[in-house]
C-alpha positions in Angstrom: -5.3 15.2 -1.3 -5.4 13.1 -5.3 -1.9 14.6 -5.9 -0.3 13.4 -2.2 -1.8 9.7 -3.0 0.1 9.8 -6.9 3.5 11.1 -5.2 3.2 8.3 -2.5 2.3 5.7 -5.0 4.7 7.0 -7.2 7.8 7.2 -4.9 6.5 3.0 -3.8 7.0 2.0 -7.3 10.0 3.5 -7.5 11.5 2.1 -3.8 9.5 -1.6 -5.3 11.6 -1.4 -9.0 15.3 -0.9 -6.8 14.0 -3.6 -4.7 13.6 -5.9 -8.3 17.0 -4.0 -9.2 19.1 -5.6 -6.3 17.7 -9.0 -6.7 18.3 -8.8 -10.0 21.9 -8.3 -9.2 22.1 -11.0 -7.0 21.1 -13.2 -9.8 20.2 -16.3 -7.2 23.5 -15.9 -4.8 22.8 -15.1 -1.4 23.0 -11.5 -0.9 25.5 -9.5 0.9 24.9 -7.9 3.5 25.3 -4.5 2.1 22.4 -6.0 -0.2 20.0 -7.3 2.7 20.1 -4.5 4.7 19.2 -2.2 1.3 16.4 -4.9 0.5 15.8 -4.4 4.1 14.9 -1.5 4.0 13.8 -0.2 0.7 10.8 -2.8 2.3 10.2 -1.0 5.3 9.4 2.0 3.1 7.2 0.4 0.9 5.0 -1.2 3.5 5.0 2.5 5.0 3.7 3.8 1.8 1.3 1.4 1.3 0.4 2.3 4.8 0.4 6.2 3.8 -1.8 5.2 0.7 -4.7 3.2 2.9 -5.2 5.4 5.4 -5.5 8.6 3.1 -8.1 6.6 0.8 -9.9 4.3 2.8 -13.3 6.3 3.8 -15.7 5.0 5.7 -19.3 3.8 4.2 -21.4 6.5 3.7 -24.3 4.5 4.1 -23.4 3.6 6.9 -22.3 6.5 8.4 -19.6 4.2 10.9 -22.6 2.4 12.6 -22.1 -1.7 13.0 -25.0 -2.6 11.2 -23.6 -2.6 7.8 -24.4 -5.6 6.1 -22.7 -7.2 3.5 -25.3 -6.5 0.9 -24.5 -2.9 0.9 -22.8 -2.1 -2.9 -20.1 0.0 -1.2 -18.5 -1.6 1.6 -20.2 -4.8 1.7 -19.4 -4.8 5.3 -16.8 -3.1 6.2 -17.9 -0.1 7.0 -14.5 1.9 5.4 -14.2 0.8 1.0 -11.3 2.1 -0.8 -11.8 5.3 -2.5 -11.4 4.6 -6.4 -11.7 1.0 -6.4 -8.9 0.0 -5.3 
């Protein structure tokens, strides 16, 4: 699973870099329709990658096993019942 998350992260970072290049090419002017379309498409992909990464890394707190008796004083999830594996 770690390899999948790494590949998703690399793909997300690559698409985010492409977004930055589109903005850099525009040099302060309004984006053309094609550039705007590409920008929107890449933004959607980045959001989808982030969602997939979250779904693969968010875990149920082992101290509470999904119960709603978690408190803000929990050292693992701080009362959220879930935590991100690896501390991201």
